[in-house]
C-alpha positions as CSV (number, residue, x, y, z in Angstrom):
1,M,114.3,86.5,83.6
2,K,113.0,87.0,87.0
3,F,108.8,87.6,87.7
4,K,107.5,88.6,90.8
5,A,104.4,86.4,91.7
6,E,101.4,87.6,94.1
7,I,99.1,84.9,95.6
8,D,95.8,85.3,97.6
9,V,94.4,82.1,99.4
10,M,91.3,82.3,100.6
11,P,89.0,79.2,101.9
12,L,86.1,79.0,99.9
13,D,83.0,80.4,100.3
14,A,80.9,77.4,101.2
15,L,83.3,77.4,104.6
16,L,82.8,78.6,107.8
17,N,86.2,81.3,108.3
18,P,86.2,82.0,112.4
19,Q,88.7,84.8,111.8
20,G,86.1,86.2,109.7
21,K,83.6,85.9,111.9
22,A,85.4,87.7,114.8
23,V,86.4,90.3,112.7
24,T,82.9,90.8,111.1
25,N,81.7,91.0,115.1
26,S,84.7,93.4,116.0
27,M,83.2,95.7,112.9
28,K,80.4,96.8,115.2
29,N,82.1,96.8,118.7
30,I,83.7,99.3,117.3
31,G,81.4,101.8,115.2
32,L,81.3,99.9,111.6
33,S,78.3,98.2,111.6
34,E,77.9,98.8,107.7
35,I,80.7,96.6,106.9
36,D,80.0,92.9,107.1
37,G,81.0,89.1,105.5
38,V,84.3,89.4,106.3
39,R,86.8,86.7,105.5
40,I,90.2,86.3,106.3
41,G,92.8,84.2,103.7
42,R,96.5,85.1,103.4
43,H,98.7,86.7,101.0
44,V,101.9,85.2,99.6
45,R,104.6,86.6,97.2
46,L,107.2,85.0,95.8
47,F,110.2,85.3,92.8
48,V,110.6,82.7,90.3
49,E,113.4,83.1,87.7
50,A,111.7,81.4,84.1
51,E,113.2,82.1,80.1
52,S,108.8,83.1,80.1
53,Q,105.8,84.3,81.3
54,D,104.4,81.2,80.6
55,I,106.6,79.1,82.5
56,A,106.3,81.3,85.6
57,E,102.7,81.0,85.4
58,H,103.0,77.3,85.3
59,K,105.5,77.2,88.0
60,V,103.3,79.5,90.2
61,E,100.4,77.1,89.5
62,E,102.2,74.5,90.7
63,A,103.7,75.7,93.8
64,C,99.8,76.5,94.2
65,K,98.3,73.0,93.6
66,K,101.2,71.3,95.9
67,L,101.7,73.9,98.2
68,L,100.6,76.7,99.1
69,A,96.7,76.1,98.6
70,N,94.5,73.1,100.5
71,Q,92.1,72.6,97.4
72,I,89.7,71.2,99.1
73,M,89.2,73.7,101.2
74,E,90.5,77.2,99.6
75,S,90.7,78.4,96.4
76,Y,93.2,80.9,95.1
77,T,94.3,83.9,92.5
78,F,97.7,85.2,91.3
79,T,99.4,87.7,89.2
80,I,102.6,87.3,87.5
81,S,104.8,91.0,86.8
82,I,108.6,91.1,85.7
83,V,110.9,92.0,87.9
């Protein structure tokens, strides 16, 4: 079976997020001062060929831990669906 994984990688809350801070400051400049606390990360979509959803989840977890997220500075979440 083929599965699609949608992965969100975000900087840990305890760390500075310069991009998010710049966007937060820009919100005030364009009249959206109600918006605050912007944090910017990245979104990854990938496809996995696996015999079951459990195996696909294991493969995505492994990819996140080994390559897609730096666990010292980032956290990640993902969802998996059948294609």
